[in-house]
Backbone as CSV, one residue per row, in Angstrom:
resi,resn,N_x,N_y,N_z,CA_x,CA_y,CA_z,C_x,C_y,C_z
1,UNK,18.696,33.346,-92.129,19.704,32.089,-92.234,20.253,31.457,-91.138
2,UNK,20.248,30.527,-90.674,21.515,29.919,-89.973,22.649,30.060,-89.798
3,UNK,23.076,29.862,-89.196,24.913,28.955,-89.385,24.874,27.851,-90.127
4,UNK,25.626,27.530,-90.824,25.715,25.515,-90.583,27.489,25.195,-91.356
5,UNK,27.878,24.116,-91.259,29.376,23.818,-91.775,29.328,22.589,-93.009
6,UNK,28.792,22.961,-94.459,28.718,21.907,-94.746,30.145,21.642,-95.718
7,UNK,30.954,21.681,-95.607,32.348,21.403,-95.906,32.913,21.266,-94.820
8,UNK,33.430,20.254,-94.479,33.967,19.389,-93.009,35.942,20.018,-93.161
9,UNK,36.015,20.536,-93.908,37.477,20.861,-94.632,38.269,21.444,-93.201
10,UNK,39.352,21.639,-93.133,39.613,22.069,-91.758,41.195,21.837,-92.115
11,UNK,42.379,23.150,-91.953,43.630,23.698,-92.164,44.672,24.417,-91.449
12,UNK,45.840,24.073,-90.921,46.270,24.328,-89.434,46.476,25.875,-90.283
13,UNK,46.571,26.783,-89.793,46.776,28.613,-89.809,48.499,28.121,-89.507
14,UNK,49.013,28.510,-89.552,50.550,28.510,-89.107,51.078,29.557,-87.973
15,UNK,50.841,30.642,-89.614,50.704,32.056,-88.665,49.841,32.608,-87.437
16,UNK,49.044,32.393,-87.280,47.467,32.717,-86.167,47.927,30.800,-85.135
17,UNK,49.068,30.330,-85.835,48.376,28.781,-84.687,47.343,28.206,-84.268
18,UNK,46.481,28.522,-85.099,45.342,27.648,-84.717,44.575,27.228,-86.181
19,UNK,43.358,26.477,-86.433,42.780,25.912,-87.191,41.663,26.517,-87.547
20,UNK,41.553,26.483,-88.720,41.137,27.283,-89.793,39.967,26.206,-90.710
21,UNK,38.898,27.087,-90.536,37.445,25.730,-90.562,36.439,26.718,-90.955
22,UNK,35.754,26.903,-92.128,34.532,27.955,-92.322,33.279,26.756,-92.203
23,UNK,32.661,28.083,-92.456,31.224,28.081,-91.852,30.255,29.044,-93.018
24,UNK,29.017,28.635,-92.959,28.390,29.406,-94.469,26.825,30.086,-93.689
25,UNK,26.782,31.237,-94.357,25.545,31.424,-93.364,24.545,32.003,-94.192
26,UNK,23.757,30.816,-95.875,23.198,31.098,-96.743,24.441,31.131,-97.497
27,UNK,25.026,32.682,-98.734,25.714,32.099,-99.631,27.014,32.984,-98.975
28,UNK,27.144,33.010,-98.092,28.008,33.672,-97.142,29.029,32.527,-96.445
29,UNK,30.296,33.084,-96.870,31.136,32.540,-95.966,31.959,33.427,-95.309
30,UNK,31.917,32.598,-93.774,32.936,33.208,-92.297,33.492,32.246,-92.033
31,UNK,34.609,32.978,-92.133,35.959,32.338,-91.518,36.076,31.685,-89.882
32,UNK,36.223,30.998,-89.839,36.352,30.589,-87.739,37.657,30.379,-87.706
33,UNK,38.672,30.160,-86.286,40.176,29.844,-86.496,39.726,29.610,-85.168
34,UNK,40.314,28.191,-84.449,40.282,27.309,-83.170,42.016,27.915,-82.648
35,UNK,41.595,28.736,-81.917,43.781,28.369,-81.314,44.083,26.869,-81.358
36,UNK,45.548,26.850,-81.224,46.118,25.421,-80.546,45.702,25.545,-79.611
37,UNK,45.822,26.339,-78.171,45.485,26.567,-77.069,44.694,26.188,-76.333
38,UNK,43.561,26.500,-77.505,42.064,25.592,-76.639,41.707,24.498,-77.521
39,UNK,42.615,24.089,-78.279,42.740,22.206,-78.570,43.153,22.226,-77.803
40,UNK,44.430,22.234,-76.893,44.947,21.286,-76.560,44.698,21.737,-74.496
41,UNK,43.843,22.129,-74.332,43.467,22.144,-72.709,42.099,21.351,-73.025
42,UNK,41.026,21.677,-73.891,40.118,20.810,-74.271,40.054,19.405,-74.834
43,UNK,41.758,18.677,-75.095,41.667,17.113,-75.247,43.434,17.172,-74.798
44,UNK,42.987,16.813,-73.295,43.690,16.524,-72.494,45.753,15.988,-73.024
45,UNK,44.497,14.760,-73.930,45.769,13.931,-74.748,46.834,15.039,-75.527
46,UNK,46.432,16.157,-76.226,46.491,15.760,-77.206,47.806,17.633,-76.234
47,UNK,47.752,18.109,-74.572,48.163,18.890,-73.825,49.257,17.889,-73.626
48,UNK,49.115,16.616,-73.199,50.599,16.009,-72.963,51.382,15.401,-73.620
49,UNK,51.338,15.532,-75.125,52.385,15.598,-75.967,52.647,16.796,-76.939
50,UNK,53.957,15.758,-77.772,54.594,17.291,-79.070,53.371,17.473,-79.899
51,UNK,52.705,19.288,-79.575,52.224,19.369,-80.552,52.596,19.191,-82.089
52,UNK,51.546,18.379,-83.425,52.237,18.422,-84.503,51.117,18.792,-84.993
53,UNK,50.615,19.345,-86.112,49.522,19.501,-87.061,48.804,18.081,-87.221
54,UNK,48.993,16.527,-87.362,48.558,15.678,-87.731,47.437,15.984,-86.279
55,UNK,48.533,16.137,-85.392,47.721,16.051,-83.860,46.361,17.390,-83.143
56,UNK,46.890,18.192,-83.705,45.700,19.455,-83.909,44.699,18.894,-84.801
57,UNK,44.505,19.012,-86.046,43.702,18.704,-86.956,42.828,17.022,-86.778
58,UNK,43.627,16.252,-85.540,42.447,14.931,-85.214,42.156,15.575,-84.041
59,UNK,42.207,16.817,-83.093,41.661,16.799,-81.711,40.662,18.170,-82.567
60,UNK,40.435,18.565,-83.376,39.698,19.388,-83.963,38.648,18.396,-84.830
61,UNK,38.608,17.632,-84.718,38.150,16.910,-86.134,37.115,15.481,-84.272
62,UNK,38.221,14.971,-83.279,37.105,14.510,-82.493,36.460,15.695,-81.569
63,UNK,36.827,17.122,-82.099,36.094,18.367,-80.850,34.616,19.050,-81.909
64,UNK,34.486,18.273,-83.203,34.466,19.212,-84.232,32.756,19.728,-84.058
65,UNK,31.683,18.776,-82.466,30.489,18.655,-82.567,30.268,20.487,-81.753
66,UNK,31.341,20.274,-80.232,31.527,21.650,-79.900,32.058,22.655,-80.464
67,UNK,33.360,22.012,-81.731,33.557,23.841,-81.771,32.387,24.642,-82.787
68,UNK,31.822,23.447,-83.524,30.430,24.178,-84.367,29.878,24.816,-83.388
69,UNK,29.545,24.602,-82.217,28.318,24.680,-80.989,29.047,26.455,-81.077
70,UNK,30.190,26.143,-80.173,30.829,27.726,-79.801,31.165,28.485,-80.757
71,UNK,31.263,28.003,-82.245,31.413,28.695,-83.353,29.977,29.387,-83.377
72,UNK,29.032,28.498,-83.959,27.244,29.434,-83.803,26.752,30.044,-82.581
73,UNK,27.526,29.795,-81.174,27.446,31.053,-80.103,27.750,32.918,-80.460
74,UNK,29.602,32.288,-81.040,30.373,33.027,-81.620,29.828,33.937,-82.686
75,UNK,29.219,33.479,-83.407,28.154,34.257,-84.757,26.555,35.104,-84.212
76,UNK,26.460,33.934,-83.340,25.332,34.487,-83.353,25.287,36.119,-82.175
77,UNK,26.029,36.391,-82.104,26.576,37.773,-80.731,26.965,38.749,-81.730
78,UNK,27.051,38.556,-83.088,27.514,39.735,-84.043,28.108,39.527,-85.022
79,UNK,27.400,40.046,-86.422,28.683,39.004,-88.069,30.211,39.685,-87.787
80,UNK,30.832,38.895,-88.080,32.077,39.555,-88.472,32.342,38.924,-89.351
81,UNK,33.818,39.373,-90.458,34.211,38.791,-91.117,34.870,36.963,-90.863
82,UNK,35.250,37.692,-90.004,35.790,35.902,-89.396,36.042,35.592,-88.067
83,UNK,36.111,35.202,-87.109,36.294,34.923,-85.057,37.185,33.804,-85.111
84,UNK,37.906,34.274,-84.287,39.356,33.025,-83.544,38.359,32.374,-82.118
85,UNK,37.992,31.429,-81.936,38.028,30.569,-80.802,39.095,30.522,-80.226
86,UNK,38.911,30.743,-78.694,39.388,30.947,-77.608,39.769,30.085,-76.750
87,UNK,40.485,29.944,-76.028,40.012,28.471,-74.674,38.663,29.234,-73.703
88,UNK,39.139,30.384,-73.999,38.020,30.737,-73.137,36.501,30.951,-73.346
89,UNK,36.029,30.296,-75.107,35.383,30.292,-75.506,34.351,29.227,-75.512
90,UNK,35.002,28.234,-74.997,34.936,26.374,-74.487,34.342,26.943,-73.067
91,UNK,34.706,26.814,-71.903,34.112,27.493,-70.731,32.890,27.749,-70.497
């Protein structure tokens, strides 16, 4: 099976300071987190303004295709219960 993202839901995980989203490999759910810092670096406009939940989620939405690509790459390198994507993963 391949990793897919049929559910566009995402939410802010304040404890991790990251946006949480879910991928699916067949019937298995895979949790992903994108650190806020990674979103701030990837979205230059976000990095210049006060950070809020709405802005982080909007940045995630704008970067969704590249975030999914990075998530697939991380997933293909080894199966885990969850993955945290950092700024280094987007370089």
